[in-house]
N, CA, C and O atoms as a DFTB+ gen file, in Angstrom:
480 C
 N C O
     1  1       0.822      -1.191       0.000
     2  2       0.000       0.000       0.000
     3  2       0.870       1.261       0.000
     4  3       0.586       2.234      -0.698
     5  1       1.926       1.214       0.794
     6  2       2.832       2.359       0.851
     7  2       3.538       2.566      -0.483
     8  3       3.838       3.696      -0.870
     9  1       3.802       1.458      -1.184
    10  2       4.434       1.565      -2.502
    11  2       3.519       2.302      -3.475
    12  3       3.988       3.132      -4.253
    13  1       2.234       2.011      -3.443
    14  2       1.266       2.717      -4.302
    15  2       1.228       4.205      -3.963
    16  3       1.087       5.055      -4.842
    17  1       1.357       4.501      -2.670
    18  2       1.362       5.896      -2.237
    19  2       2.513       6.648      -2.896
    20  3       2.321       7.754      -3.401
    21  1       3.697       6.064      -2.897
    22  2       4.861       6.713      -3.495
    23  2       4.812       6.703      -5.020
    24  3       5.326       7.618      -5.662
    25  1       4.196       5.674      -5.602
    26  2       4.063       5.631      -7.057
    27  2       3.181       6.766      -7.564
    28  3       3.423       7.308      -8.642
    29  1       2.166       7.123      -6.795
    30  2       1.239       8.171      -7.205
    31  2       1.822       9.570      -7.103
    32  3       1.197      10.536      -7.542
    33  1       2.987       9.689      -6.542
    34  2       3.613      10.995      -6.361
    35  2       3.404      11.468      -4.939
    36  3       2.275      11.756      -4.541
    37  1       4.473      11.553      -4.170
    38  2       4.334      11.879      -2.756
    39  2       3.678      13.237      -2.487
    40  3       2.997      13.395      -1.474
    41  1       3.868      14.206      -3.361
    42  2       3.299      15.530      -3.117
    43  2       1.781      15.492      -3.116
    44  3       1.154      15.870      -2.126
    45  1       1.182      15.040      -4.214
    46  2      -0.278      15.039      -4.302
    47  2      -0.903      14.019      -3.359
    48  3      -1.947      14.275      -2.760
    49  1      -0.262      12.868      -3.231
    50  2      -0.817      11.852      -2.339
    51  2      -0.781      12.333      -0.885
    52  3      -1.697      12.043      -0.115
    53  1       0.264      13.059      -0.508
    54  2       0.339      13.604       0.851
    55  2      -0.738      14.663       1.079
    56  3      -1.356      14.702       2.143
    57  1      -0.961      15.507       0.100
    58  2      -2.003      16.527       0.229
    59  2      -3.392      15.906       0.340
    60  3      -4.232      16.379       1.106
    61  1      -3.625      14.854      -0.424
    62  2      -4.915      14.160      -0.343
    63  2      -5.061      13.482       1.017
    64  3      -6.142      13.493       1.605
    65  1      -3.979      12.895       1.515
    66  2      -4.011      12.266       2.833
    67  2      -4.311      13.294       3.921
    68  3      -5.068      13.012       4.850
    69  1      -3.729      14.471       3.812
    70  2      -4.006      15.540       4.778
    71  2      -5.484      15.916       4.729
    72  3      -6.108      16.106       5.772
    73  1      -6.048      16.024       3.528
    74  2      -7.482      16.334       3.394
    75  2      -8.338      15.244       4.018
    76  3      -9.337      15.540       4.674
    77  1      -7.957      13.986       3.821
    78  2      -8.706      12.881       4.421
    79  2      -8.636      12.932       5.941
    80  3      -9.650      12.773       6.621
    81  1      -7.439      13.154       6.473
    82  2      -7.293      13.224       7.930
    83  2      -8.037      14.416       8.518
    84  3      -8.621      14.318       9.597
    85  1      -8.016      15.542       7.808
    86  2      -8.782      16.710       8.266
    87  2     -10.278      16.427       8.254
    88  3     -11.000      16.822       9.169
    89  1     -10.736      15.748       7.222
    90  2     -12.163      15.410       7.148
    91  2     -12.569      14.526       8.317
    92  3     -13.612      14.742       8.934
    93  1     -11.745      13.533       8.621
    94  2     -12.055      12.648       9.745
    95  2     -12.025      13.428      11.059
    96  3     -12.880      13.227      11.922
    97  1     -11.047      14.311      11.210
    98  2     -10.974      15.138      12.420
    99  2     -12.212      16.030      12.563
   100  3     -12.773      16.142      13.652
   101  1     -12.634      16.660      11.468
   102  2     -13.808      17.526      11.519
   103  2     -15.083      16.738      11.832
   104  3     -15.964      17.235      12.534
   105  1     -15.180      15.523      11.318
   106  2     -16.347      14.696      11.620
   107  2     -16.367      14.339      13.102
   108  3     -17.411      14.416      13.750
   109  1     -15.220      13.950      13.634
   110  2     -15.138      13.603      15.059
   111  2     -15.476      14.824      15.922
   112  3     -16.225      14.710      16.892
   113  1     -14.930      15.978      15.574
   114  2     -15.235      17.199      16.335
   115  2     -16.705      17.575      16.207
   116  3     -17.300      18.103      17.147
   117  1     -17.287      17.305      15.053
   118  2     -18.720      17.561      14.884
   119  2     -19.552      16.700      15.810
   120  3     -20.525      17.175      16.396
   121  1     -19.175      15.425      15.950
   122  2     -19.903      14.548      16.872
   123  2     -19.672      14.942      18.317
   124  3     -20.591      14.863      19.133
   125  1     -18.458      15.367      18.650
   126  2     -18.169      15.778      20.021
   127  2     -19.005      17.002      20.403
   128  3     -19.506      17.086      21.524
   129  1     -19.156      17.939      19.483
   130  2     -19.893      19.177      19.767
   131  2     -21.388      19.049      19.518
   132  3     -22.116      20.029      19.671
   133  1     -21.857      17.889      19.145
   134  2     -23.266      17.715      18.812
   135  2     -24.180      18.023      19.987
   136  3     -25.209      18.676      19.815
   137  1     -23.823      17.568      21.164
   138  2     -24.660      17.799      22.351
   139  2     -24.457      19.200      22.929
   140  3     -25.408      19.821      23.405
   141  1     -23.211      19.699      22.888
   142  2     -22.893      20.974      23.526
   143  2     -23.283      22.171      22.670
   144  3     -23.913      23.111      23.154
   145  1     -22.913      22.132      21.418
   146  2     -23.070      23.307      20.558
   147  2     -23.409      22.860      19.146
   148  3     -22.539      22.431      18.387
   149  1     -24.689      22.968      18.806
   150  2     -25.146      22.512      17.493
   151  2     -24.571      23.370      16.366
   152  3     -24.329      22.865      15.270
   153  1     -24.353      24.652      16.622
   154  2     -23.775      25.522      15.595
   155  2     -22.338      25.125      15.273
   156  3     -21.917      25.186      14.118
   157  1     -21.594      24.722      16.286
   158  2     -20.222      24.264      16.049
   159  2     -20.231      22.976      15.228
   160  3     -19.369      22.782      14.371
   161  1     -21.196      22.098      15.484
   162  2     -21.303      20.872      14.695
   163  2     -21.585      21.195      13.231
   164  3     -21.029      20.561      12.334
   165  1     -22.434      22.162      12.992
   166  2     -22.733      22.554      11.606
   167  2     -21.501      23.177      10.936
   168  3     -21.271      22.989       9.742
   169  1     -20.722      23.911      11.715
   170  2     -19.484      24.488      11.180
   171  2     -18.511      23.382      10.785
   172  3     -17.904      23.440       9.716
   173  1     -18.363      22.376      11.645
   174  2     -17.472      21.259      11.332
   175  2     -17.996      20.443      10.148
   176  3     -17.214      19.881       9.381
   177  1     -19.300      20.383      10.006
   178  2     -19.879      19.706       8.855
   179  2     -19.493      20.419       7.564
   180  3     -19.119      19.776       6.584
   181  1     -19.583      21.746       7.564
   182  2     -19.189      22.521       6.368
   183  2     -17.696      22.376       6.085
   184  3     -17.291      22.277       4.926
   185  1     -16.881      22.364       7.132
   186  2     -15.440      22.171       6.939
   187  2     -15.135      20.784       6.377
   188  3     -14.236      20.632       5.550
   189  1     -15.872      19.788       6.819
   190  2     -15.694      18.437       6.289
   191  2     -16.046      18.389       4.809
   192  3     -15.340      17.763       4.019
   193  1     -17.130      19.045       4.436
   194  2     -17.531      19.095       3.023
   195  2     -16.439      19.744       2.193
   196  3     -16.087      19.247       1.123
   197  1     -15.902      20.853       2.682
   198  2     -14.855      21.554       1.933
   199  2     -13.583      20.731       1.814
   200  3     -12.979      20.680       0.743
   201  1     -13.167      20.084       2.903
   202  2     -11.920      19.315       2.845
   203  2     -12.079      18.056       1.992
   204  3     -11.122      17.627       1.346
   205  1     -13.265      17.463       1.980
   206  2     -13.467      16.281       1.129
   207  2     -13.457      16.665      -0.346
   208  3     -12.905      15.939      -1.172
   209  1     -14.059      17.790      -0.678
   210  2     -14.027      18.253      -2.069
   211  2     -12.612      18.634      -2.495
   212  3     -12.217      18.387      -3.635
   213  1     -11.859      19.227      -1.592
   214  2     -10.483      19.584      -1.906
   215  2      -9.645      18.333      -2.182
   216  3      -8.830      18.326      -3.105
   217  1      -9.838      17.279      -1.392
   218  2      -9.124      16.030      -1.639
   219  2      -9.472      15.424      -2.990
   220  3      -8.601      14.903      -3.686
   221  1     -10.748      15.494      -3.358
   222  2     -11.181      14.975      -4.655
   223  2     -10.560      15.759      -5.800
   224  3     -10.058      15.172      -6.758
   225  1     -10.592      17.075      -5.705
   226  2     -10.040      17.924      -6.764
   227  2      -8.528      17.760      -6.869
   228  3      -7.983      17.737      -7.972
   229  1      -7.851      17.647      -5.738
   230  2      -6.406      17.425      -5.770
   231  2      -6.072      16.091      -6.434
   232  3      -5.072      15.981      -7.144
   233  1      -6.899      15.091      -6.206
   234  2      -6.685      13.800      -6.847
   235  2      -6.775      13.893      -8.358
   236  3      -5.947      13.329      -9.073
   237  1      -7.775      14.602      -8.840
   238  2      -7.912      14.737     -10.293
   239  2      -6.864      15.664     -10.885
   240  3      -6.427      15.459     -12.018
   241  1      -6.456      16.676     -10.142
   242  2      -5.371      17.539     -10.616
   243  2      -4.075      16.735     -10.751
   244  3      -3.364      16.854     -11.749
   245  1      -3.778      15.922      -9.746
   246  2      -2.594      15.068      -9.820
   247  2      -2.676      14.081     -10.971
   248  3      -1.666      13.774     -11.605
   249  1      -3.868      13.589     -11.241
   250  2      -4.052      12.655     -12.345
   251  2      -3.810      13.327     -13.692
   252  3      -3.157      12.756     -14.566
   253  1      -4.330      14.528     -13.858
   254  2      -4.127      15.255     -15.117
   255  2      -2.650      15.589     -15.309
   256  3      -2.118      15.452     -16.410
   257  1      -1.998      16.020     -14.255
   258  2      -0.561      16.316     -14.363
   259  2       0.222      15.040     -14.677
   260  3       1.170      15.072     -15.462
   261  1      -0.167      13.926     -14.071
   262  2       0.481      12.653     -14.367
   263  2       0.276      12.222     -15.816
   264  3       1.191      11.687     -16.442
   265  1      -0.923      12.455     -16.349
   266  2      -1.182      12.129     -17.747
   267  2      -0.337      12.993     -18.686
   268  3       0.189      12.505     -19.687
   269  1      -0.217      14.253     -18.358
   270  2       0.609      15.142     -19.182
   271  2       2.056      14.665     -19.169
   272  3       2.710      14.635     -20.211
   273  1       2.554      14.295     -18.000
   274  2       3.929      13.799     -17.916
   275  2       4.093      12.485     -18.678
   276  3       5.121      12.260     -19.317
   277  1       3.075      11.613     -18.610
   278  2       3.147      10.343     -19.337
   279  2       3.181      10.585     -20.842
   280  3       3.947       9.940     -21.558
   281  1       2.361      11.505     -21.318
   282  2       2.352      11.795     -22.747
   283  2       3.625      12.515     -23.186
   284  3       4.068      12.352     -24.323
   285  1       4.210      13.304     -22.299
   286  2       5.508      13.918     -22.618
   287  2       6.582      12.848     -22.810
   288  3       7.399      12.933     -23.727
   289  1       6.572      11.843     -21.936
   290  2       7.573      10.784     -22.083
   291  2       7.306       9.940     -23.324
   292  3       8.248       9.477     -23.967
   293  1       6.037       9.735     -23.669
   294  2       5.710       9.011     -24.899
   295  2       6.200       9.793     -26.105
   296  3       6.741       9.223     -27.052
   297  1       6.006      11.092     -26.062
   298  2       6.469      11.945     -27.166
   299  2       7.997      11.893     -27.295
   300  3       8.532      11.873     -28.403
   301  1       8.679      11.871     -26.171
   302  2      10.142      11.844     -26.200
   303  2      10.666      10.489     -26.677
   304  3      11.690      10.429     -27.358
   305  1       9.976       9.403     -26.327
   306  2      10.427       8.066     -26.713
   307  2      10.082       7.738     -28.159
   308  3      10.732       6.889     -28.769
   309  1       9.099       8.379     -28.701
   310  2       8.679       8.084     -30.066
   311  2       7.592       7.037     -30.096
   312  3       6.412       7.372     -30.194
   313  1       7.961       5.799     -30.015
   314  2       6.999       4.699     -30.085
   315  2       7.264       3.739     -28.928
   316  3       7.991       2.760     -29.092
   317  1       6.677       4.012     -27.756
   318  2       6.959       3.157     -26.595
   319  2       6.191       1.839     -26.686
   320  3       5.225       1.707     -27.437
   321  1       6.646       0.885     -25.909
   322  2       5.939      -0.394     -25.838
   323  2       4.632      -0.204     -25.068
   324  3       4.519       0.717     -24.259
   325  1       3.659      -1.058     -25.312
   326  2       2.380      -0.940     -24.578
   327  2       2.547      -1.060     -23.065
   328  3       1.781      -0.463     -22.309
   329  1       3.541      -1.826     -22.618
   330  2       3.752      -1.977     -21.177
   331  2       4.169      -0.659     -20.537
   332  3       3.703      -0.306     -19.454
   333  1       5.054       0.066     -21.225
   334  2       5.512       1.360     -20.703
   335  2       4.358       2.350     -20.687
   336  3       4.196       3.099     -19.724
   337  1       3.566       2.358     -21.734
   338  2       2.430       3.277     -21.819
   339  2       1.383       2.957     -20.751
   340  3       0.855       3.861     -20.103
   341  1       1.084       1.662     -20.571
   342  2       0.111       1.253     -19.557
   343  2       0.607       1.586     -18.154
   344  3      -0.181       1.981     -17.295
   345  1       1.901       1.430     -17.919
   346  2       2.455       1.769     -16.606
   347  2       2.325       3.247     -16.303
   348  3       2.030       3.623     -15.169
   349  1       2.538       4.086     -17.297
   350  2       2.372       5.527     -17.109
   351  2       0.926       5.903     -16.824
   352  3       0.655       6.768     -15.990
   353  1      -0.001       5.251     -17.519
   354  2      -1.418       5.524     -17.263
   355  2      -1.838       5.064     -15.875
   356  3      -2.614       5.739     -15.198
   357  1      -1.318       3.901     -15.450
   358  2      -1.651       3.385     -14.120
   359  2      -1.193       4.353     -13.035
   360  3      -1.940       4.651     -12.103
   361  1       0.009       4.829     -13.159
   362  2       0.551       5.742     -12.160
   363  2      -0.228       7.052     -12.132
   364  3      -0.446       7.627     -11.066
   365  1      -0.648       7.521     -13.305
   366  2      -1.386       8.781     -13.337
   367  2      -2.775       8.649     -12.715
   368  3      -3.349       9.648     -12.282
   369  1      -3.317       7.451     -12.663
   370  2      -4.655       7.264     -12.087
   371  2      -4.640       6.994     -10.581
   372  3      -5.698       6.966      -9.952
   373  1      -3.471       6.797     -10.004
   374  2      -3.406       6.509      -8.568
   375  2      -3.884       7.693      -7.729
   376  3      -4.566       7.493      -6.724
   377  1      -3.543       8.908      -8.117
   378  2      -3.978      10.065      -7.332
   379  2      -5.487      10.248      -7.419
   380  3      -6.132      10.599      -6.431
   381  1      -6.052      10.009      -8.607
   382  2      -7.510      10.122      -8.748
   383  2      -8.214       9.079      -7.889
   384  3      -9.240       9.365      -7.271
   385  1      -7.665       7.876      -7.853
   386  2      -8.259       6.814      -7.048
   387  2      -8.210       7.148      -5.565
   388  3      -9.195       6.954      -4.852
   389  1      -7.081       7.644      -5.097
   390  2      -6.964       8.010      -3.682
   391  2      -7.854       9.208      -3.352
   392  3      -8.438       9.266      -2.269
   393  1      -7.960      10.158      -4.273
   394  2      -8.858      11.290      -4.066
   395  2     -10.309      10.846      -3.975
   396  3     -11.060      11.338      -3.132
   397  1     -10.706       9.918      -4.838
   398  2     -12.069       9.381      -4.778
   399  2     -12.307       8.610      -3.481
   400  3     -13.379       8.707      -2.883
   401  1     -11.306       7.848      -3.053
   402  2     -11.434       7.110      -1.798
   403  2     -11.637       8.057      -0.622
   404  3     -12.515       7.839       0.212
   405  1     -10.828       9.103      -0.558
   406  2     -10.957      10.054       0.551
   407  2     -12.303      10.768       0.495
   408  3     -12.894      11.064       1.534
   409  1     -12.788      11.044      -0.707
   410  2     -14.083      11.701      -0.862
   411  2     -15.216      10.798      -0.368
   412  3     -16.117      11.257       0.333
   413  1     -15.168       9.530      -0.731
   414  2     -16.233       8.606      -0.330
   415  2     -16.237       8.400       1.186
   416  3     -17.301       8.389       1.804
   417  1     -15.072       8.239       1.781
   418  2     -15.000       8.070       3.236
   419  2     -15.563       9.302       3.939
   420  3     -16.327       9.186       4.898
   421  1     -15.184      10.467       3.460
   422  2     -15.672      11.713       4.059
   423  2     -17.173      11.858       3.885
   424  3     -17.866      12.303       4.800
   425  1     -17.678      11.486       2.719
   426  2     -19.115      11.630       2.464
   427  2     -19.935      10.723       3.367
   428  3     -21.029      11.102       3.785
   429  1     -19.429       9.523       3.681
   430  2     -20.136       8.666       4.633
   431  2     -20.212       9.340       6.000
   432  3     -21.259       9.314       6.647
   433  1     -19.121       9.935       6.438
   434  2     -19.128      10.656       7.712
   435  2     -20.066      11.844       7.684
   436  3     -20.765      12.112       8.661
   437  1     -20.084      12.564       6.561
   438  2     -20.985      13.716       6.419
   439  2     -22.438      13.260       6.498
   440  3     -23.259      13.891       7.164
   441  1     -22.746      12.175       5.825
   442  2     -24.112      11.645       5.835
   443  2     -24.559      11.283       7.243
   444  3     -25.671      11.620       7.652
   445  1     -23.705      10.607       7.978
   446  2     -24.052      10.196       9.340
   447  2     -24.177      11.416      10.253
   448  3     -25.111      11.496      11.052
   449  1     -23.248      12.363      10.142
   450  2     -23.307      13.561      10.980
   451  2     -24.564      14.382      10.683
   452  3     -25.201      14.900      11.600
   453  1     -24.915      14.498       9.410
   454  2     -26.151      15.224       9.057
   455  2     -27.367      14.540       9.657
   456  3     -28.291      15.213      10.115
   457  1     -27.382      13.232       9.663
   458  2     -28.498      12.493      10.231
   459  2     -28.646      12.817      11.707
   460  3     -29.758      13.055      12.179
   461  1     -27.548      12.831      12.437
   462  2     -27.616      13.121      13.864
   463  2     -27.945      14.570      14.135
   464  3     -28.610      14.864      15.128
   465  1     -27.506      15.490      13.291
   466  2     -27.828      16.910      13.481
   467  2     -29.319      17.136      13.298
   468  3     -29.918      17.899      14.056
   469  1     -29.930      16.497      12.320
   470  2     -31.358      16.703      12.040
   471  2     -32.255      16.040      13.078
   472  3     -33.396      16.463      13.263
   473  1     -31.762      15.010      13.757
   474  2     -32.561      14.350      14.761
   475  2     -32.856      15.232      15.959
   476  3     -33.903      15.113      16.596
   477  1     -31.921      16.112      16.254
   478  2     -32.093      16.937      17.470
   479  2     -32.900      18.167      17.204
   480  3     -33.134      18.961      18.115
Protein backbone atom coordinates (compact mmCIF):
# COMPACT_ATOMS: atom_id res chain seq x y z
CA UNK A 1 0.00 0.00 0.00
CA UNK A 2 2.83 2.36 0.85
CA UNK A 3 4.43 1.57 -2.50
CA UNK A 4 1.27 2.72 -4.30
CA UNK A 5 1.36 5.90 -2.24
CA UNK A 6 4.86 6.71 -3.50
CA UNK A 7 4.06 5.63 -7.06
CA UNK A 8 1.24 8.17 -7.20
CA UNK A 9 3.61 11.00 -6.36
CA UNK A 10 4.33 11.88 -2.76
CA UNK A 11 3.30 15.53 -3.12
CA UNK A 12 -0.28 15.04 -4.30
CA UNK A 13 -0.82 11.85 -2.34
CA UNK A 14 0.34 13.60 0.85
CA UNK A 15 -2.00 16.53 0.23
CA UNK A 16 -4.91 14.16 -0.34
CA UNK A 17 -4.01 12.27 2.83
CA UNK A 18 -4.01 15.54 4.78
CA UNK A 19 -7.48 16.33 3.39
CA UNK A 20 -8.71 12.88 4.42
CA UNK A 21 -7.29 13.22 7.93
CA UNK A 22 -8.78 16.71 8.27
CA UNK A 23 -12.16 15.41 7.15
CA UNK A 24 -12.06 12.65 9.74
CA UNK A 25 -10.97 15.14 12.42
CA UNK A 26 -13.81 17.53 11.52
CA UNK A 27 -16.35 14.70 11.62
CA UNK A 28 -15.14 13.60 15.06
CA UNK A 29 -15.24 17.20 16.34
CA UNK A 30 -18.72 17.56 14.88
CA UNK A 31 -19.90 14.55 16.87
CA UNK A 32 -18.17 15.78 20.02
CA UNK A 33 -19.89 19.18 19.77
CA UNK A 34 -23.27 17.71 18.81
CA UNK A 35 -24.66 17.80 22.35
CA UNK A 36 -22.89 20.97 23.53
CA UNK A 37 -23.07 23.31 20.56
CA UNK A 38 -25.15 22.51 17.49
CA UNK A 39 -23.78 25.52 15.60
CA UNK A 40 -20.22 24.26 16.05
CA UNK A 41 -21.30 20.87 14.69
CA UNK A 42 -22.73 22.55 11.61
CA UNK A 43 -19.48 24.49 11.18
CA UNK A 44 -17.47 21.26 11.33
CA UNK A 45 -19.88 19.71 8.85
CA UNK A 46 -19.19 22.52 6.37
CA UNK A 47 -15.44 22.17 6.94
CA UNK A 48 -15.69 18.44 6.29
CA UNK A 49 -17.53 19.09 3.02
CA UNK A 50 -14.86 21.55 1.93
CA UNK A 51 -11.92 19.31 2.85
CA UNK A 52 -13.47 16.28 1.13
CA UNK A 53 -14.03 18.25 -2.07
CA UNK A 54 -10.48 19.58 -1.91
CA UNK A 55 -9.12 16.03 -1.64
CA UNK A 56 -11.18 14.97 -4.66
CA UNK A 57 -10.04 17.92 -6.76
CA UNK A 58 -6.41 17.43 -5.77
CA UNK A 59 -6.69 13.80 -6.85
CA UNK A 60 -7.91 14.74 -10.29
CA UNK A 61 -5.37 17.54 -10.62
CA UNK A 62 -2.59 15.07 -9.82
CA UNK A 63 -4.05 12.66 -12.34
CA UNK A 64 -4.13 15.25 -15.12
CA UNK A 65 -0.56 16.32 -14.36
CA UNK A 66 0.48 12.65 -14.37
CA UNK A 67 -1.18 12.13 -17.75
CA UNK A 68 0.61 15.14 -19.18
CA UNK A 69 3.93 13.80 -17.92
CA UNK A 70 3.15 10.34 -19.34
CA UNK A 71 2.35 11.80 -22.75
CA UNK A 72 5.51 13.92 -22.62
CA UNK A 73 7.57 10.78 -22.08
CA UNK A 74 5.71 9.01 -24.90
CA UNK A 75 6.47 11.95 -27.17
CA UNK A 76 10.14 11.84 -26.20
CA UNK A 77 10.43 8.07 -26.71
CA UNK A 78 8.68 8.08 -30.07
CA UNK A 79 7.00 4.70 -30.09
CA UNK A 80 6.96 3.16 -26.60
CA UNK A 81 5.94 -0.39 -25.84
CA UNK A 82 2.38 -0.94 -24.58
CA UNK A 83 3.75 -1.98 -21.18
CA UNK A 84 5.51 1.36 -20.70
CA UNK A 85 2.43 3.28 -21.82
CA UNK A 86 0.11 1.25 -19.56
CA UNK A 87 2.46 1.77 -16.61
CA UNK A 88 2.37 5.53 -17.11
CA UNK A 89 -1.42 5.52 -17.26
CA UNK A 90 -1.65 3.38 -14.12
CA UNK A 91 0.55 5.74 -12.16
CA UNK A 92 -1.39 8.78 -13.34
CA UNK A 93 -4.65 7.26 -12.09
CA UNK A 94 -3.41 6.51 -8.57
CA UNK A 95 -3.98 10.06 -7.33
CA UNK A 96 -7.51 10.12 -8.75
CA UNK A 97 -8.26 6.81 -7.05
CA UNK A 98 -6.96 8.01 -3.68
CA UNK A 99 -8.86 11.29 -4.07
CA UNK A 100 -12.07 9.38 -4.78
CA UNK A 101 -11.43 7.11 -1.80
CA UNK A 102 -10.96 10.05 0.55
CA UNK A 103 -14.08 11.70 -0.86
CA UNK A 104 -16.23 8.61 -0.33
CA UNK A 105 -15.00 8.07 3.24
CA UNK A 106 -15.67 11.71 4.06
CA UNK A 107 -19.11 11.63 2.46
CA UNK A 108 -20.14 8.67 4.63
CA UNK A 109 -19.13 10.66 7.71
CA UNK A 110 -20.99 13.72 6.42
CA UNK A 111 -24.11 11.65 5.83
CA UNK A 112 -24.05 10.20 9.34
CA UNK A 113 -23.31 13.56 10.98
CA UNK A 114 -26.15 15.22 9.06
CA UNK A 115 -28.50 12.49 10.23
CA UNK A 116 -27.62 13.12 13.86
CA UNK A 117 -27.83 16.91 13.48
CA UNK A 118 -31.36 16.70 12.04
CA UNK A 119 -32.56 14.35 14.76
CA UNK A 120 -32.09 16.94 17.47
